[in-house]
DSSP file (Angstrom, degrees, kcal/mol; ACC not computed):
  #  RESIDUE AA STRUCTURE BP1 BP2  ACC     N-H-->O    O-->H-N    N-H-->O    O-->H-N    TCO  KAPPA ALPHA  PHI   PSI    X-CA   Y-CA   Z-CA
    1    1 A M    >         0   0    0      0, 0.0     3,-1.6     0, 0.0    13,-0.1   0.000 360.0 360.0 360.0  -9.4    0.0    0.0    0.0
    2    2 A G  T 3   -     0   0    0      1,-0.2     0, 0.0     0, 0.0     0, 0.0  -0.120 360.0 -15.6  59.6-135.5    3.1    2.0    0.0
    3    3 A A  T 3  S+     0   0    0      2,-0.0    -1,-0.2     3,-0.0     3,-0.1   0.230  90.2 135.7 -93.7  12.6    3.1    5.7    0.9
    4    4 A R    <   -     0   0    0     -3,-1.6     5,-0.1     1,-0.1     0, 0.0  -0.400  63.4-108.4 -62.4 133.4   -0.7    6.1    0.6
    5    5 A P    >>  -     0   0    0      0, 0.0     3,-1.6     0, 0.0     4,-0.5  -0.313  29.4-111.7 -61.7 147.5   -2.1    8.1    3.5
    6    6 A L  G >4 S+     0   0    0      1,-0.3     3,-1.7     2,-0.2    45,-0.1   0.879 114.7  53.9 -50.7 -48.4   -4.2    6.0    5.9
    7    7 A P  G 34 S+     0   0    0      0, 0.0    -1,-0.3     0, 0.0    45,-0.1   0.726 105.5  56.6 -63.7 -17.4   -7.6    7.6    5.1
    8    8 A K  G <4 S+     0   0    0     -3,-1.6     2,-0.4     2,-0.1    -2,-0.2   0.551  79.5 107.1 -90.1  -7.9   -7.0    6.8    1.4
    9    9 A I    <<  -     0   0    0     -3,-1.7    -3,-0.0    -4,-0.5     3,-0.0  -0.595  51.8-172.9 -76.5 126.2   -6.5    3.0    2.0
   10   10 A A    >>  -     0   0    0     -2,-0.4     4,-1.6     1,-0.1     3,-1.1  -0.735  39.8-103.9-115.7 162.8   -9.5    1.1    0.7
   11   11 A P  H 3> S+     0   0    0      0, 0.0     4,-2.9     0, 0.0     5,-0.2   0.847 120.5  61.2 -54.2 -34.3  -10.5   -2.6    0.9
   12   12 A V  H 3> S+     0   0    0      1,-0.2     4,-2.0     2,-0.2     5,-0.1   0.849 102.9  51.0 -63.4 -32.4   -9.5   -3.0   -2.7
   13   13 A D  H <> S+     0   0    0     -3,-1.1     4,-2.0     2,-0.2    -1,-0.2   0.909 111.2  46.7 -69.5 -42.6   -6.0   -2.0   -1.8
   14   14 A V  H  X S+     0   0    0     -4,-1.6     4,-2.4     2,-0.2    -2,-0.2   0.919 112.1  51.1 -65.0 -42.8   -5.8   -4.5    1.0
   15   15 A Q  H  X S+     0   0    0     -4,-2.9     4,-2.5     1,-0.2    -1,-0.2   0.901 108.2  52.3 -61.3 -40.4   -7.3   -7.2   -1.3
   16   16 A A  H  X S+     0   0    0     -4,-2.0     4,-2.3     2,-0.2    -1,-0.2   0.897 108.3  51.7 -62.6 -39.7   -4.6   -6.4   -4.0
   17   17 A L  H  X S+     0   0    0     -4,-2.0     4,-2.3     1,-0.2    -2,-0.2   0.943 111.1  46.7 -60.3 -47.8   -1.9   -6.8   -1.3
   18   18 A Y  H  X S+     0   0    0     -4,-2.4     4,-2.2     1,-0.2    -2,-0.2   0.872 110.8  52.5 -64.8 -36.8   -3.3  -10.2   -0.4
   19   19 A N  H  X S+     0   0    0     -4,-2.5     4,-2.5     2,-0.2    -1,-0.2   0.905 109.9  48.7 -64.3 -41.0   -3.6  -11.3   -4.0
   20   20 A K  H  X S+     0   0    0     -4,-2.3     4,-1.9     2,-0.2    -2,-0.2   0.894 109.8  52.2 -65.2 -39.4    0.1  -10.3   -4.6
   21   21 A M  H  <>S+     0   0    0     -4,-2.3     5,-2.3     2,-0.2    -2,-0.2   0.921 110.9  47.5 -61.6 -42.9    1.1  -12.2   -1.5
   22   22 A R  H ><5S+     0   0    0     -4,-2.2     3,-1.6     1,-0.2    -2,-0.2   0.916 110.7  51.0 -64.6 -43.8   -0.7  -15.3   -2.9
   23   23 A E  H 3<5S+     0   0    0     -4,-2.5    -1,-0.2     1,-0.3    -2,-0.2   0.809 104.1  59.3 -63.2 -30.2    0.8  -14.9   -6.3
   24   24 A A  T 3<5S-     0   0    0     -4,-1.9    -1,-0.3    -5,-0.2    -2,-0.2   0.494 124.2-105.5 -77.6  -2.6    4.3  -14.7   -4.7
   25   25 A G  T < 5 +     0   0    0     -3,-1.6    -3,-0.2     1,-0.3    -2,-0.1   0.578  66.8 152.7  93.1   9.5    3.6  -18.2   -3.2
   26   26 A L      < -     0   0    0     -5,-2.3    -1,-0.3    -6,-0.2    -2,-0.0  -0.463  47.4-107.1 -74.1 148.5    2.9  -17.2    0.4
   27   27 A S     >  -     0   0    0     -2,-0.1     4,-1.9     1,-0.1     3,-0.2  -0.283  19.9-115.4 -73.6 156.4    0.6  -19.5    2.3
   28   28 A P  H  > S+     0   0    0      0, 0.0     4,-2.4     0, 0.0     5,-0.2   0.869 117.8  57.2 -55.8 -36.2   -3.0  -18.8    3.2
   29   29 A R  H  > S+     0   0    0      1,-0.2     4,-2.5     2,-0.2     5,-0.2   0.896 104.4  50.8 -64.9 -39.4   -1.9  -18.8    6.9
   30   30 A T  H  > S+     0   0    0      2,-0.2     4,-2.3     1,-0.2    -1,-0.2   0.900 111.2  48.5 -63.3 -40.7    0.7  -16.1    6.3
   31   31 A I  H  X S+     0   0    0     -4,-1.9     4,-2.3     2,-0.2    -2,-0.2   0.885 110.0  51.8 -67.5 -38.1   -1.9  -14.0    4.6
   32   32 A Q  H  X S+     0   0    0     -4,-2.4     4,-2.2     2,-0.2    -2,-0.2   0.904 109.8  49.3 -63.9 -41.2   -4.3  -14.6    7.5
   33   33 A Y  H  X S+     0   0    0     -4,-2.5     4,-2.3     2,-0.2    -2,-0.2   0.922 109.9  51.7 -62.2 -43.1   -1.6  -13.5   10.0
   34   34 A T  H  X S+     0   0    0     -4,-2.3     4,-2.8     1,-0.2    -2,-0.2   0.916 109.1  50.6 -59.1 -43.4   -1.0  -10.4    7.9
   35   35 A N  H  X S+     0   0    0     -4,-2.3     4,-2.7     1,-0.2    -1,-0.2   0.900 108.3  52.5 -61.2 -41.2   -4.7   -9.6    8.0
   36   36 A M  H  X S+     0   0    0     -4,-2.2     4,-1.9     2,-0.2    -1,-0.2   0.927 111.8  45.3 -61.6 -44.9   -4.7  -10.0   11.8
   37   37 A I  H  X S+     0   0    0     -4,-2.3     4,-2.5     2,-0.2    -2,-0.2   0.927 113.7  49.0 -65.1 -45.4   -1.8   -7.5   12.2
   38   38 A L  H  X S+     0   0    0     -4,-2.8     4,-3.4     1,-0.2     5,-0.3   0.903 108.6  53.6 -62.8 -40.3   -3.3   -5.0    9.8
   39   39 A K  H  X S+     0   0    0     -4,-2.7     4,-2.3     1,-0.2    -1,-0.2   0.900 110.1  48.0 -60.5 -40.2   -6.7   -5.2   11.5
   40   40 A Q  H  X S+     0   0    0     -4,-1.9     4,-1.9    -5,-0.2    -2,-0.2   0.930 114.5  45.6 -65.3 -44.1   -5.0   -4.4   14.8
   41   41 A A  H  X S+     0   0    0     -4,-2.5     4,-2.2     2,-0.2    -2,-0.2   0.932 115.5  45.4 -65.8 -45.6   -3.1   -1.5   13.3
   42   42 A F  H  X S+     0   0    0     -4,-3.4     4,-2.3     1,-0.2    -1,-0.2   0.867 109.4  57.1 -66.7 -34.5   -6.1   -0.1   11.5
   43   43 A G  H  X S+     0   0    0     -4,-2.3     4,-2.2    -5,-0.3    -1,-0.2   0.908 108.0  47.0 -60.8 -41.8   -8.2   -0.6   14.7
   44   44 A Q  H  X S+     0   0    0     -4,-1.9     4,-2.0     2,-0.2    -2,-0.2   0.908 109.9  53.2 -66.0 -40.9   -5.7    1.6   16.5
   45   45 A A  H  <>S+     0   0    0     -4,-2.2     5,-3.3     1,-0.2     6,-0.9   0.875 109.2  49.8 -61.6 -36.6   -5.8    4.2   13.7
   46   46 A I  H ><5S+     0   0    0     -4,-2.3     3,-1.5     3,-0.2    -1,-0.2   0.918 109.0  51.2 -67.4 -42.9   -9.6    4.2   14.0
   47   47 A R  H 3<5S+     0   0    0     -4,-2.2    -2,-0.2     1,-0.3    -1,-0.2   0.846 111.1  48.7 -62.3 -32.7   -9.4    4.7   17.8
   48   48 A W  T 3<5S-     0   0    0     -4,-2.0    -1,-0.3    -5,-0.1    -2,-0.2   0.396 116.5-119.4 -85.7   3.0   -7.0    7.6   17.2
   49   49 A R  T < 5S+     0   0    0     -3,-1.5    -3,-0.2     2,-0.2    -2,-0.1   0.787  80.6 122.8  63.0  31.2   -9.5    9.0   14.6
   50   50 A L  S   <S+     0   0    0     -5,-3.3     2,-0.3    -6,-0.2    -4,-0.2   0.629  77.5  28.8 -90.1 -17.1   -6.9    8.7   11.8
   51   51 A M        -     0   0    0     -6,-0.9    -2,-0.2    -9,-0.1    -1,-0.1  -0.965  63.8-148.0-139.5 154.6   -9.3    6.5    9.8
   52   52 A A  S    S+     0   0    0     -2,-0.3     2,-0.3     1,-0.2    -1,-0.1   0.744  81.4   9.0 -93.7 -27.0  -13.1    6.2    9.6
   53   53 A F  S    S-     0   0    0    -46,-0.0    -1,-0.2     4,-0.0     3,-0.0  -0.950  79.3 -97.8-149.4 165.9  -13.3    2.5    8.9
   54   54 A D    >   -     0   0    0     -2,-0.3     3,-1.7     1,-0.1   -15,-0.1  -0.796  23.0-157.4 -90.1 113.5  -11.2   -0.7    8.7
   55   55 A P  T 3  S+     0   0    0      0, 0.0   -41,-0.2     0, 0.0    -1,-0.1   0.578  89.0  70.7 -69.8  -6.7  -10.2   -1.4    5.1
   56   56 A C  T >  S+     0   0    0    -18,-0.1     3,-1.6     2,-0.1     2,-0.3   0.720  76.3  99.2 -77.4 -21.0   -9.7   -5.1    6.1
   57   57 A D  T <  S+     0   0    0     -3,-1.7     3,-0.1     1,-0.2    -4,-0.0  -0.496  88.5  18.7 -67.4 128.6  -13.4   -5.4    6.4
   58   58 A G  T 3  S+     0   0    0      1,-0.3    -1,-0.2    -2,-0.3     2,-0.1   0.338  90.7 127.3  95.8  -7.3  -14.9   -7.0    3.3
   59   59 A V    <   -     0   0    0     -3,-1.6     2,-0.6     1,-0.0    -1,-0.3  -0.488  59.5-122.3 -79.6 156.9  -11.7   -8.5    1.9
   60   60 A T        -     0   0    0     -2,-0.1    -1,-0.0    -3,-0.1    -3,-0.0  -0.880  23.4-156.2-101.8 120.2  -11.6  -12.2    1.0
   61   61 A L        -     0   0    0     -2,-0.6     2,-0.1     1,-0.1   -46,-0.0  -0.717  24.4-107.9 -93.5 144.9   -9.0  -14.2    2.7
   62   62 A P        -     0   0    0      0, 0.0     2,-0.2     0, 0.0   -30,-0.1  -0.435  36.0-113.7 -69.2 145.2   -7.7  -17.5    1.2
   63   63 A K        -     0   0    0     -2,-0.1     2,-0.6     1,-0.1   -34,-0.1  -0.563  24.5-119.9 -78.7 141.1   -8.8  -20.6    2.9
   64   64 A Q        -     0   0    0     -2,-0.2     2,-0.6   -36,-0.1    -1,-0.1  -0.728  26.0-137.4 -81.9 122.7   -6.2  -22.7    4.6
   65   65 A V        -     0   0    0     -2,-0.6     2,-0.7     1,-0.0    -1,-0.0  -0.715  11.9-152.3 -85.6 119.7   -6.2  -26.1    3.0
   66   66 A R        -     0   0    0     -2,-0.6     2,-0.3     3,-0.0     3,-0.0  -0.823  11.7-143.4 -93.5 117.0   -5.9  -28.8    5.6
   67   67 A R        -     0   0    0     -2,-0.7     2,-0.2     1,-0.1     3,-0.0  -0.575  22.1-110.2 -79.5 141.8   -4.2  -31.9    4.2
   68   68 A E        -     0   0    0     -2,-0.3     2,-0.1     1,-0.1    -1,-0.1  -0.513  38.4-107.7 -70.6 136.2   -5.4  -35.2    5.4
   69   69 A M        -     0   0    0     -2,-0.2     2,-0.6     1,-0.1    -1,-0.1  -0.421  28.1-133.4 -67.1 134.6   -2.9  -37.0    7.6
   70   70 A Q        -     0   0    0     -2,-0.1     2,-0.4    -3,-0.0    -1,-0.1  -0.812  23.9-169.0 -92.9 121.1   -1.3  -39.9    5.8
   71   71 A V        -     0   0    0     -2,-0.6    -2,-0.0     0, 0.0     0, 0.0  -0.921  18.8-126.9-114.2 134.1   -1.2  -43.0    8.1
   72   72 A R        -     0   0    0     -2,-0.4     5,-0.0     1,-0.1     0, 0.0  -0.503  35.2-100.6 -75.0 145.0    0.8  -46.1    7.2
   73   73 A P    >>  -     0   0    0      0, 0.0     4,-1.9     0, 0.0     3,-0.7  -0.357  32.2-115.9 -62.2 146.6   -1.0  -49.4    7.3
   74   74 A P  H 3> S+     0   0    0      0, 0.0     4,-2.5     0, 0.0     5,-0.2   0.846 114.3  55.2 -54.9 -37.9   -0.5  -51.4   10.5
   75   75 A D  H 3> S+     0   0    0      1,-0.2     4,-2.1     2,-0.2     5,-0.1   0.875 107.5  49.9 -66.2 -34.6    1.3  -54.2    8.7
   76   76 A E  H <> S+     0   0    0     -3,-0.7     4,-2.4     2,-0.2    -1,-0.2   0.904 110.4  49.9 -67.8 -40.9    3.8  -51.8    7.2
   77   77 A A  H  X S+     0   0    0     -4,-1.9     4,-2.6     2,-0.2    -2,-0.2   0.903 110.2  50.7 -63.4 -41.4    4.5  -50.3   10.6
   78   78 A R  H  X S+     0   0    0     -4,-2.5     4,-2.2     2,-0.2    -2,-0.2   0.909 110.3  49.3 -63.3 -41.7    5.0  -53.8   12.1
   79   79 A R  H  X S+     0   0    0     -4,-2.1     4,-1.9     2,-0.2    -2,-0.2   0.920 111.6  49.6 -63.2 -43.0    7.5  -54.6    9.3
   80   80 A F  H  X S+     0   0    0     -4,-2.4     4,-2.7     1,-0.2    -2,-0.2   0.946 111.9  47.2 -60.1 -48.6    9.3  -51.4    9.9
   81   81 A L  H  X S+     0   0    0     -4,-2.6     4,-1.2     1,-0.2    -1,-0.2   0.852 107.8  56.6 -64.3 -34.5    9.5  -52.0   13.6
   82   82 A A  H  < S+     0   0    0     -4,-2.2     3,-0.3     1,-0.2    -1,-0.2   0.915 113.8  39.6 -62.5 -42.1   10.7  -55.6   13.1
   83   83 A V  H >< S+     0   0    0     -4,-1.9     3,-1.0     1,-0.2    -2,-0.2   0.880 114.2  54.5 -72.0 -38.5   13.7  -54.3   11.0
   84   84 A A  H >< S+     0   0    0     -4,-2.7     3,-2.2     1,-0.2    -1,-0.2   0.627  82.4  87.7 -73.8 -13.6   14.3  -51.3   13.3
   85   85 A R  T 3< S+     0   0    0     -4,-1.2    -1,-0.2     1,-0.3     5,-0.2   0.771  84.9  57.3 -58.1 -24.8   14.6  -53.5   16.5
   86   86 A A  T <  S+     0   0    0     -3,-1.0    -1,-0.3    -4,-0.2     2,-0.2   0.643  91.4  90.6 -79.1 -14.2   18.3  -53.9   15.7
   87   87 A D  S X  S-     0   0    0     -3,-2.2     3,-1.6    -4,-0.1     4,-0.2  -0.553  82.4-127.9 -84.9 147.5   18.7  -50.1   15.8
   88   88 A R  T 3  S+     0   0    0      1,-0.3     3,-0.3    -2,-0.2     4,-0.1   0.680 110.3  55.1 -68.2 -15.5   19.7  -48.4   19.0
   89   89 A Y  T 3> S+     0   0    0      1,-0.2     4,-2.4    -5,-0.1    -1,-0.3   0.118  71.1 117.1 -99.8  20.1   16.7  -46.0   18.5
   90   90 A A  H <> S+     0   0    0     -3,-1.6     4,-2.3     1,-0.2     5,-0.2   0.888  74.3  51.2 -56.3 -43.1   14.2  -48.8   18.2
   91   91 A A  H  > S+     0   0    0     -3,-0.3     4,-2.5     1,-0.2    -1,-0.2   0.890 109.7  50.7 -64.1 -38.0   12.2  -47.7   21.3
   92   92 A L  H  > S+     0   0    0     -3,-0.2     4,-2.8     2,-0.2    -2,-0.2   0.915 109.4  50.5 -64.8 -42.9   12.0  -44.1   19.9
   93   93 A Y  H  X S+     0   0    0     -4,-2.4     4,-2.2     2,-0.2    -2,-0.2   0.916 112.3  46.8 -61.1 -42.6   10.7  -45.4   16.6
   94   94 A E  H  X S+     0   0    0     -4,-2.3     4,-1.9     2,-0.2    -2,-0.2   0.904 111.9  50.4 -68.1 -40.0    8.0  -47.5   18.4
   95   95 A L  H  X S+     0   0    0     -4,-2.5     4,-2.0     1,-0.2     6,-0.4   0.931 111.2  49.8 -59.6 -45.4    7.1  -44.5   20.6
   96   96 A A  H  X S+     0   0    0     -4,-2.8     4,-0.6     1,-0.2    -2,-0.2   0.897 114.7  43.5 -61.5 -41.7    6.8  -42.3   17.5
   97   97 A L  H  < S+     0   0    0     -4,-2.2    -1,-0.2    -5,-0.2    -2,-0.2   0.762 123.0  34.3 -77.3 -24.7    4.6  -44.8   15.7
   98   98 A T  H  < S+     0   0    0     -4,-1.9    -2,-0.2    -5,-0.2    -1,-0.2   0.599 110.4  56.3-109.1 -12.1    2.3  -45.7   18.6
   99   99 A S  H  < S-     0   0    0     -4,-2.0    -3,-0.1    -5,-0.2    -2,-0.1   0.730  86.5-131.0 -98.1 -22.8    1.9  -42.6   20.7
  100  100 A G     <  +     0   0    0     -4,-0.6     2,-0.1    -5,-0.3    -4,-0.1   0.562  56.6 147.7  79.7   7.3    0.6  -40.0   18.3
  101  101 A M        -     0   0    0     -6,-0.4    -1,-0.3    -5,-0.1    -2,-0.1  -0.438  51.1-115.3 -75.6 150.1    3.2  -37.5   19.5
  102  102 A R    >>  -     0   0    0     -2,-0.1     4,-2.3     1,-0.1     3,-1.0  -0.497  28.6-111.7 -75.8 153.4    4.7  -34.9   17.2
  103  103 A P  H 3> S+     0   0    0      0, 0.0     4,-2.1     0, 0.0     5,-0.2   0.889 119.9  54.9 -54.5 -39.8    8.4  -35.3   16.5
  104  104 A S  H 34 S+     0   0    0      1,-0.2    23,-2.5     2,-0.2     4,-0.5   0.792 109.7  49.4 -64.7 -25.8    9.2  -32.1   18.4
  105  105 A E  H <4 S+     0   0    0     -3,-1.0     3,-0.4    21,-0.2     4,-0.2   0.932 112.7  41.6 -80.4 -48.4    7.4  -33.7   21.4
  106  106 A Y  H >< S+     0   0    0     -4,-2.3     3,-0.7     1,-0.2    -2,-0.2   0.810 115.5  51.7 -72.7 -25.0    9.0  -37.1   21.6
  107  107 A C  T 3< S+     0   0    0     -4,-2.1    -1,-0.2    -5,-0.3    -2,-0.2   0.718 106.6  56.6 -76.7 -19.5   12.4  -35.5   20.9
  108  108 A G  T 3  S+     0   0    0     -4,-0.5    -1,-0.2    -3,-0.4    -2,-0.2   0.385  82.2 119.4 -90.2   3.0   11.7  -33.0   23.7
  109  109 A L    <   -     0   0    0     -3,-0.7     2,-0.3    -4,-0.2    14,-0.1  -0.378  43.4-165.6 -70.2 146.5   11.2  -35.8   26.3
  110  110 A K    >   -     0   0    0     -2,-0.1     3,-2.2     1,-0.0     4,-0.4  -0.870  37.4-106.1-121.4 161.6   13.4  -36.1   29.4
  111  111 A W  G >  S+     0   0    0     -2,-0.3     3,-1.5     1,-0.3    -2,-0.0   0.816 118.9  65.3 -58.9 -29.5   13.6  -39.1   31.7
  112  112 A A  G 3  S+     0   0    0      1,-0.3    -1,-0.3     3,-0.1    -3,-0.0   0.712  96.6  58.0 -64.7 -18.6   11.6  -37.1   34.3
  113  113 A D  G <  S+     0   0    0     -3,-2.2     9,-2.7     8,-0.1     2,-0.5   0.548  93.2  82.2 -86.2  -8.5    8.7  -37.2   31.9
  114  114 A V  E <   -A  121   0A   0     -3,-1.5     2,-0.6    -4,-0.4     7,-0.2  -0.861  52.7-174.7-107.1 127.0    8.7  -41.0   31.7
  115  115 A D  E  >> +A  120   0A   0      5,-2.9     5,-2.1    -2,-0.5     4,-0.9  -0.875   4.2 177.8-118.1  95.4    6.9  -43.2   34.3
  116  116 A L  T  45S+     0   0    0     -2,-0.6    -1,-0.1     1,-0.2     5,-0.0   0.799  78.6  59.1 -70.1 -28.5    7.8  -46.8   33.5
  117  117 A E  T  45S+     0   0    0      1,-0.2    -1,-0.2     2,-0.1    -2,-0.0   0.899 116.6  32.6 -66.9 -39.5    5.9  -48.1   36.5
  118  118 A R  T  45S-     0   0    0      2,-0.1    -1,-0.2    -3,-0.1    -2,-0.2   0.498 107.9-126.9 -92.8  -5.0    2.6  -46.6   35.4
  119  119 A S  T  <5 +     0   0    0     -4,-0.9    32,-3.5     1,-0.2     2,-0.3   0.914  67.0 121.4  58.9  47.1    3.5  -47.0   31.7
  120  120 A V  E   < -AB 115 150A   0     -5,-2.1    -5,-2.9    30,-0.3     2,-0.4  -0.937  48.4-154.8-135.5 159.3    2.9  -43.3   30.8
  121  121 A V  E     -AB 114 149A   0     28,-2.1    28,-3.1    -2,-0.3     2,-0.5  -0.995  15.5-140.1-131.6 139.7    4.8  -40.4   29.4
  122  122 A S  E     - B   0 148A   0     -9,-2.7     2,-0.8    -2,-0.4    26,-0.2  -0.883   6.0-149.0-104.1 125.2    4.0  -36.8   30.1
  123  123 A V  E     + B   0 147A   0     24,-3.5    24,-1.1    -2,-0.5     3,-0.1  -0.832  41.4 140.9 -92.3 109.2    4.3  -34.3   27.2
  124  124 A V        +     0   0    0     -2,-0.8    16,-0.6     1,-0.2     2,-0.3   0.435  63.2  16.5-127.8  -6.8    5.3  -31.0   28.9
  125  125 A R  E     -C  139   0B   0     14,-0.2     2,-0.3    -3,-0.2    14,-0.2  -0.948  60.8-139.4-155.7 172.5    7.8  -29.5   26.4
  126  126 A S  E     -C  138   0B   0     12,-2.6    12,-2.4    -2,-0.3     2,-0.6  -0.932  19.2-123.3-135.6 162.4    9.0  -29.7   22.8
  127  127 A L  E     -C  137   0B   0    -23,-2.5     2,-0.3    -2,-0.3    10,-0.2  -0.942  38.6-173.8-107.6 115.0   12.4  -29.5   21.2
  128  128 A D  E     -C  136   0B   0      8,-2.8     8,-2.1    -2,-0.6     2,-0.3  -0.850  26.7-115.3-118.1 146.4   12.3  -26.7   18.6
  129  129 A R  E     -C  135   0B   0     -2,-0.3     6,-0.3     6,-0.2     5,-0.0  -0.584  32.9-128.8 -74.8 134.8   14.7  -25.5   15.9
  130  130 A L    >   -     0   0    0      4,-2.5     3,-1.8    -2,-0.3     4,-0.1  -0.602  17.5-119.1 -83.4 146.6   16.0  -22.0   16.5
  131  131 A P  T 3  S+     0   0    0      0, 0.0     3,-0.1     0, 0.0    -1,-0.1   0.858 114.1  43.6 -55.1 -39.4   15.7  -19.5   13.7
  132  132 A G  T 3  S-     0   0    0      1,-0.3     2,-0.1    -3,-0.0    -3,-0.0   0.429 130.0 -81.9 -86.7   2.0   19.5  -19.0   13.5
  133  133 A G  S <  S+     0   0    0     -3,-1.8    -1,-0.3     1,-0.2     2,-0.1  -0.231  87.3  70.6 111.4 155.6   20.3  -22.7   13.8
  134  134 A G  S    S-     0   0    0     -2,-0.1    -4,-2.5    -3,-0.1     2,-0.3  -0.351  70.3 -89.0  93.0-177.1   20.5  -25.0   16.8
  135  135 A W  E     -C  129   0B   0     -6,-0.3     2,-0.3    -2,-0.1    -6,-0.2  -0.923  31.9-178.3-135.2 154.9   17.8  -26.5   19.1
  136  136 A A  E     -C  128   0B   0     -8,-2.1    -8,-2.8    -2,-0.3     2,-0.2  -0.989  30.0-113.5-153.5 146.4   16.1  -25.5   22.3
  137  137 A F  E     +C  127   0B   0     -2,-0.3     2,-0.3   -10,-0.2   -10,-0.2  -0.563  43.7 170.9 -74.3 144.7   13.5  -26.9   24.7
  138  138 A D  E     -C  126   0B   0    -12,-2.4   -12,-2.6    -2,-0.2     3,-0.1  -0.951  37.9 -82.8-148.2 165.7   10.3  -24.8   24.8
  139  139 A E  E     -C  125   0B   0     -2,-0.3   -14,-0.2   -14,-0.2   -15,-0.1  -0.269  60.2 -89.0 -62.4 157.5    6.8  -25.0   26.2
  140  140 A T        -     0   0    0    -16,-0.6    -1,-0.1     1,-0.1     6,-0.1  -0.351  39.7-113.4 -64.4 155.8    4.3  -26.9   24.2
  141  141 A R  S    S+     0   0    0     -3,-0.1     2,-0.3     4,-0.1    -1,-0.1   0.863  94.2  17.1 -64.4 -37.4    2.5  -24.8   21.6
  142  142 A T  S >> S-     0   0    0      1,-0.1     3,-0.8     0, 0.0     4,-0.5  -0.906  76.1-116.1-132.6 161.7   -0.9  -25.0   23.3
  143  143 A E  G >4 S+     0   0    0     -2,-0.3     3,-1.2     1,-0.2    -1,-0.1   0.852 116.0  59.7 -62.8 -34.9   -2.2  -25.9   26.7
  144  144 A R  G 34 S+     0   0    0      1,-0.3    -1,-0.2    -3,-0.0    -3,-0.0   0.745  93.3  66.6 -66.5 -22.3   -4.1  -28.8   25.1
  145  145 A S  G <4 S+     0   0    0     -3,-0.8     2,-0.6   -21,-0.0    -1,-0.3   0.757  80.3  89.7 -70.3 -23.1   -0.7  -30.2   23.9
  146  146 A R    <<  +     0   0    0     -3,-1.2     2,-0.3    -4,-0.5   -22,-0.2  -0.655  64.2 132.4 -75.5 118.2    0.3  -30.9   27.5
  147  147 A R  E     -B  123   0A   0    -24,-1.1   -24,-3.5    -2,-0.6     2,-0.4  -0.975  56.2-113.0-159.9 167.1   -1.0  -34.4   28.2
  148  148 A T  E     -B  122   0A   0     -2,-0.3     2,-0.4   -26,-0.2   -26,-0.2  -0.941  29.7-159.0-111.3 134.2   -0.2  -37.8   29.5
  149  149 A I  E     -B  121   0A   0    -28,-3.1   -28,-2.1    -2,-0.4     2,-0.3  -0.943  15.3-129.0-119.2 131.7    0.0  -40.7   27.1
  150  150 A K  E     -B  120   0A   0     -2,-0.4     2,-0.3   -30,-0.2   -30,-0.3  -0.610  28.2-139.3 -76.4 133.7   -0.3  -44.4   28.0
  151  151 A L        -     0   0    0    -32,-3.5     2,-0.1    -2,-0.3   -56,-0.0  -0.721  12.8-115.2 -98.2 145.2    2.6  -46.4   26.6
  152  152 A L    >>  -     0   0    0     -2,-0.3     4,-2.0     1,-0.1     3,-0.8  -0.428  29.6-114.9 -69.2 151.8    2.3  -49.8   25.0
  153  153 A A  T 34 S+     0   0    0      1,-0.3    -1,-0.1     2,-0.2   -34,-0.0   0.862 116.4  57.3 -57.9 -36.6    4.0  -52.6   26.9
  154  154 A S  T 34 S+     0   0    0      1,-0.2    -1,-0.3     2,-0.2   -60,-0.1   0.819 106.5  49.0 -66.6 -29.2    6.5  -53.1   24.0
  155  155 A V  T <4        0   0    0     -3,-0.8    -1,-0.2     1,-0.2    -2,-0.2   0.897 360.0 360.0 -74.3 -41.4    7.6  -49.5   24.3
  156  156 A V     <        0   0    0     -4,-2.0    -1,-0.2   -37,-0.1    -2,-0.2   0.505 360.0 360.0 -62.7 360.0    8.0  -49.7   28.1
């Protein structure tokens, strides 16, 4: 929208911005985040009486396409685990295949999170890649991500 004064920005300008973002290959989620930030900024401009209305109102946002999760057939998973039993990470592979945990969650486990007597594991953190490189433990992304998972006897 460039150097256009705030009162001159119209919904058609915001829509053009979003269309250019889409043409540049940016994801629908990125465009939705951009819309959220612009709505906050324009909302403040309205409160300060620099604008009369929010030009984000009335624009069409792209829908986020949710891909269906691809699940391997059970017989394929069993064949993989049979071969992987010789590997030193066999327990990790079985945990990954049977728990429903995200890779960042099972890689973020510490021994304090594992209760072998009760056959459970507590998901309380994740291991995330840092923007500049490297890794760090962090809180789970959402409160719902914090959970206790029952382990199969073979994993224990």
